[in-house]
N, C-alpha and C positions, 0 to 999 in steps of 0.2 A: 532701491527699495529693500529695507531689511526684512527679516523673517516675520517680525511682529506686524509690520505694515502689510506684507503680503497676505498674512492670515486674516487681517482685518478687512482687506479688500475682498478676499474670497468669501468671508462671512456676509458682507454687504451684497455681493452678487447672488449668494444663496438665498438671502432674504427676499431680494427682488424677484428671483425666479419663483419662489414659493408664493409670493403675492400675485405674480402674473398667472400662476397656475390656478389659484383660487378664483381670480377674475375670469379666466377662461372657463373654469368649471361652472361658475354662476351663469355666465353668458350662454354657454352651451345648453344648460338645462332650460334656460329661459327660451332659447330659440327652438329647442325640441318640443317644449310644451306648446309654444305658439304654432309651430308647424302641425302638430297633432290636432290642434283645435281647428286649423284651417284645412283639414283633411289631406288632400293629395298634392300640396305645393311644396316640393323639395328642390330648391335651386342647386345648381352645381357649385360646390365649394372649391375655391381656388387657393393658390399658395398664400395669398394675403389673408385668408380666413383662419390661418393657423398661427399661433404665437411664435415669437422668435426662439424661445427656449426649445420648442419642438424640433427645431433644425440643428440643435447642438448635439454633439456626440453623446451617446449613452455611456454611463459609467459601468453598467452591468452587461452590456452587449457590444461587441465590436468584431470586425472582420479584419484579419491580418493577412496580407499577401506576402508570402515567403519567396516565391519565385515565379517569374513569367517566362514561358517558353520563347525561344528565339525562332521556332518553326511555325507556331500557330498562336491562337488566342488562349491556349491552355495556361492555367496557373495553379500553383499549389498554395494553399492557405490554411488558416485556422479560424473557425468561428468560435468566439468566446461567449459562453452563456452562463447564467447563474448555476447551472447544474453540470458544467463540464465543457470540454473542448470538442469541436467537430473538425476532424481533419478533412480537407477538401482537395480534389474532388472526392465526394463520398456518396456511397449508396445508402439510402434511407429505407429501412424495412418498414412495412405497413402492419400496424397492429390495430385493425379496424375497431374492435370493441375493447381497446386497451389490452389486447392479448394477441400475441403472434400465433398464427395457425400452425400447430404441430410442435412447437418448442417453447421452452421457458425463456423469459428475459435473461436469466443468468447465463444460459447457454449461448444466446445471441451476443450478449455483452462479452463473454469470454472469446467469442470468435472475432471480436473487433468492432461490433456494431456500436455506434455512438448515438446518433439522432434517430428517434423512432417516431413514425407518423401515426396518429390516431384520428378517428373521424368523429367530429362533433355531432353530426346527424344521428349516428347510431348511439352515441353516449347520451344525447339529449333524450332519446326515446327509452333507453335503458342503460344504466340504472337511473339516469337523470343527473343533470349538472349539479343540482342541489345536494344530492347524496354524495357525489364525489367531493364537493366543497366541504361537506361535513366530515369527510374522512381526512381532510387536510390537503386536498388536491391530488392530481393524478400521480405525482411522485410518491406520495404516502400511500395512496390507494393501491398502487401496484407494487409497492415496496421497491421501486427502482429510483432510489434517492440521489444517485450520483451520476446520472446520465440524462441528457436533455430529451424533451418531447417537442413535437410540432403538431398542432391541430389545424384542420381546415375549417371553413365556415359552415359546412353542411350543405352549401349550395350545389356542390358537385353531385352528391347523392340525390338531392331533391330533383334536380333536372334530369338525372339518369332514370327517374321514374317515368319520364316521358320519352327519353331517348336512351340509346346505349351510351356507355362511358366512352371517354376519349380513346381508351385502349381498344374497345370494341370497334370504334370507327377505323382505327388504324389496321386492325386485323380483318375487318370486313369491307375494306375499301370504301368506307363512308356510308354503307347501307345502315340505316338507323334501326335500332331495336326498340320498338315502342312497348310500353308496359301493358297497355290495355287492348291494343288493336294493331293489326298488321297493315291497316289501311293508311294511305297518305292522308295528311290533314290539311289545314289551311295554309296560308302563305308562310306562316312561321313554323308550321309542322308541329305545333304544340299538342300533346295528348291532353284533351280537355278534361278527362277524368283524373289525370295524374297531378297536375299542378295548375295553379291560377296565379298569374303574375300581374302585379300592379306596381305603381310607383312606391307604395309603402313597403312592399316586400313580396313574398311568395307564400301562398297557402298550399299545403300539401297534406296528404293523408298518411298516417302512420302505417308502415308495413306490418306492424304487430297487431293492431286492433282496428285499423281503419279510421281512427279519430283524426280530426283536423288540427293542424298546427299552422300558425303564422310565423314565418321566419323573416325578420327584418334586419337591416344592417346594424341596428342597435342591439337587438335581442341576441344575435349570434355572438357579438362581442361580449355581452353580459354572460352568456353561457360559457364562452372560452375563458373568461376571467374566473369563473367558478371552477372550471376544469383545471386551469393553472399551468398550461404548457409554457415552455420557454419562448416559442415562436407561434404566433397566431395569424390567421388569414381573414381578410374582410369578405363580406358577402359579395358575390359576383354572379352574373347570369351565364349559364353554359349553353350557348346556342349550338345547333347541330352543324354538320359539314354542309349539307344541302340546304341552303337558306337564301332567300332573295337578298340582294345587297342592301336594299333600304331597310329591311328588317334587321340585318346585321348591324347597320349603322345605329339604329335605335337601340339595339341590344348593347353595343359597346358604350354608347352614351349613358345608358341606364346603369351599366356596371360601374362607370366612372362616378356617377352620383352616389351609388350605393357604397362604393369603396371609400369615398371621401367621408360619407356619413359614419361608416364604421371606424375610420381613423379618428374622427372627432370624438366619438364615444370612447375609444381606446385611450386617448390622451387625457380624458377626465380623470382616469385612475389607471396609470400605466402598470403598476404592480410588477415591475421588473420583467415585463414581457416585451418582446420585439414584435413588430407587425410587418409582414411582407405584403405588398400589393400584388395583384394578379393582372398581368398584361394580356389584353384580348385583341381581337381583330381577325380571327380566322387566318386564312392565307392571303388576305388582302393587304398589300404592301402599304397603301395609304392609311388604312385603319390601324394596322399594327404600329406604324410610325407615330400616328396621332396618340395612341395609347401609351407608348413608351414616353413620349415627350410630356404628356400630361401627368402621368403617374409618378415619373421621376422628379417632377417639380414639387411634389408633396413630401412631407417628412416621414416617409416610410423607411424602415430599417433594412429592407432587402427587397428583391424583385423576384416574383414567381412568373413563369411562363405558362399560361393556361389557355382555356378555350379550345376550339377545334384546331388541331395541329396537322391537318392534312388527311388525305385519303390513302396514305401508305408511307412507308419508311422514306422513300425518295423525296416525297413532298415535304416531309418533316425536315429532312436534311437541307433542302433548298430554303425552307423557311428560316432555319437557324443560320444558314450561310449569309443571308442578306440582313437579317434582323439583329443578330448578336453584336456586330460592330457598332450599332447604335448605343450600346451600353458602355462602350469605351470612350464615348464623347463626353468630356468633362467641361465643355465650354459654358454650359448653362447650369448644371448641377453636378455634384460629385457622384456620378453614376458608377464609375469604375471601382470605387472603394467599397461598394456594398455587395453582399453575396447574391448569387442568382440561382434559382431553383427551378428545375424542369418538373412540372407536375404530372405524375401518373405514367411516366415512361422510363423504364430502366432495364430493358433487355440489353445484352452485351453489345450488339451491333450499334444500337442507338447511343449507348453510353460512350463507346469509343469515338463516335463522331461528335457527340454533344460536348465532351470535355475539350476537344480541339477548338470549339467555338466559344469557350469561356464559361460553360455551365459549371457550377460549383457543387451542387447536390441534386440528386434525382431520387424520386420515390416510386415504388411499384410493389404490388403484391405478387409479381410474376414468379420469383424464385420459390416462394412457399406454395403458391397455387399449383405450379407444375409439379412440385414435389409430391403433392397429394395424389397426382395422377401417374406417378412413377417415372417422371422425367428427371434425370440426374444431370447436373451441369458439371462439365469437366473441361480441362484445358485442351482436350482433343475433340471437343464438341459434345453435345448432349447425347445421353444414352437412354434408351427405353428399357428400364430394368425389368419390366414385366415380360419382355421377350424370352421365349424359351431358350434362346442361345446362351442365356446367362445361368441356366439351371445347374450347370456343372462347372461354373467359374470358381472353383474352389481356390481359396487363397488369393484371389484377384481383388484388389481394392477397387473402390469406385473410381478413384483417381490416385495414381501412385505418388503424386507430389503433395497430396492433401494431408494436413495434420489434424483434421477434425476427429472427434471421438468415434464417429461412425467408421471412418477409414482406418482408424487405429485398432478397432476391435472386431469388425465384421467384413465379410467378403460379399461379392456380387451374388453368389449362389444363395446366401442366407437372405439377402434383401429380396431376391426374386421369390423365394418361398414366402416371406412375410406378406408381400403384396398379393400374391396369388391366393393366400389363405385369408386375406382381408383382415390381417392383424393391425391394430391401431399403431403398434410400435413401428410399422413400416413407414408411416407418414412422419413420425418423429425423427427417425434416423435419416430419412431423405431430406427433411427440412433442415436439420442440423448441418448436413453436408452442404446443401445449396446456399445457406446463409454464410457459411465459412468460405465457400467459393467466391461469393460476392465481395466479402471483406478482403480476401486475398487479391481479387481482381483489381479493386480500387487501390490497394497498396502498391501493386505493380505499376498501375497507371501513374500514380503520384511519383514513383521513382523514375519512370520514363520521362515525365515532364521535367523533373529536376535535372535529368541528364540531357535535356533538349532533344530527345528522340522523337517526340510527337508535339 
């Protein structure tokens, strides 16, 4: 086949794909309208409900595996997005309101940060997805035009109104933090005043003014389209750790239906965005396996590990030990070639274990949150800079091996003073250092994998 024939065949395939997309868009809108008129009948969408073109590689998003360790499931790779590359394994800093706590995006980017996580729930409530769209999307709005963003569906924050977050579960050994009451609730433990779940979606009250919002699998995708992140997440239900198994079964099934609906809405207008599914099932082996098998059969671009991840670090490790090998099974779908993200967990101990199980990216507000309270991350362990023992640490860097601007210009005694005096600068300097520490940590882990040390 000569070049002219090849170009002609490519043009024909492109026309067919465009025609198929228009047919899919028309059919999707028809089905959505029909389901809305029939109130609460939302059947589970399966692999055959999505067009063939949805399973083809994206020209704007791909994951490149550079090296696989001979000692573990660890791998070094690159995620290619429309706004830049993400080196993996990589730490993803959390900018809840499209802003990092305590430092500017430029400082974080200079430290080596690439992918940034923002929360759809907060951005929907303020300033609003429409306003961000009017600004040209999150990259224009934040003036961070050459680095990628990822946004969640908003479901995590919504269900945290009734329960504590996943991190709170890990740190409190599964004891739930309810928004309205400390009392135990019904079988599913749902805080009745916080959220109301139906097959259509979830109704919640704004933390800003108490007004009610309906979040559906379709509306969260529409909001994330307006926000314009490179990677988006479908709506899922976040069940607590302590939950009856039958209720967990129902929750997992509901999440599968919601995620498939989100995916269908996403594919109507892809906009050069990738969508990751969220694998659920708590610590239940059967349900987690079911979730992996179902969600990897759909044309998602990557896999996120979510839901309740155990009642402590050991249970999380055990979960990853038996679950992550499932993602290396390519007998049914190309699971291994897609990136994997661990949601909401990124302290050093968990990072070091997770990457050996094949996790590619991890997000957490941990480094900036502890920085606000005077905890400094170093290669020799964390230090409490507010302690009086640092008051005369003249000339002593936070971390002798660190190249961040804080360590280059200030010593421990000065930071001790800033924190004790409640100066805002203290948080900025501590956050700059902790973000640099995380970037350096991930770079060293990538090098260790390349050398087959881990």
